[in-house]
N, C-alpha and C positions, 0 to 999 in steps of 0.2 A: 349125341344125336345120331341116329341111324340115317345114312344116306341111301337114296334110291340109286339104281344102277345108272341113271342118267345125270345124277348130281355129282359134283366134285367140290372140293374145298377151295379150288382155284377161283378167284374172283377176277373176271376179265377187266382190263383197264384199256380205255380208249387211247389211242396214240394221238399226239398233237400233229395236226395237218395244217401247215401254214397257208396252203392254197385255199382251204376252206375257211379257216379262222380269220385270216386277214382280209377276206373279201366281204365288203359291206352287203353284197347281194345275198349272202347266206342268211343273215338275220332278217332281212326284208322278206325273203321267200318263206322263212319259217313263220313269221308273223302273218303273212298272207295266207299260208296254208292253215294255220291255227284257226282263222276266222271261219273256215268251212266246217270245223269239228266242234265248235262251241255249242253248248246246250242253251237254248233260248230260255228266257225267264218264264215263258208261258208253258213250258214242258209239263209241269204238274197240272196245269189247268186243262190242257188239251189231251194229252196222252195218258196221264195217270189221274183221272178224275176221281177214282175211289180213294186215293190217298189224301190225307190232310196233315196238318202240322203235328197233331197228336200222334197219328200213325207213324210218321217219320221219326218223331222223338222216341217212341216206343221201340221201333226197329233199331235205331242207333243204340239205345240202351241194351237191347238184347244182343246185338253184335258185339258190343264191348264185353258183356258178360261171357259170351261164347268164346272169345279169343283169350280170355284171362283165366 
C-alpha cells in the first residue's frame, strides 16, 4: 500500500494516565458530554424528509459495494 506524505506506519498508542482513569468524574463528564451530540430519533422525520427506509437500505448496499 502506498502511503501519502502525511501517513506513517506508526500507530499512536495512548498512555495510561492514572489521574484521568482513576477519577470517577471522567466517565461522568464523558457521558454528560455525549448527550449533547446524540442524534434524536426524529432526525430523519425532520431534517431528512426525502429519505425513507428503502433509500437508506439502497444507500447502505451501494456503500458496501463501493468499499469492496
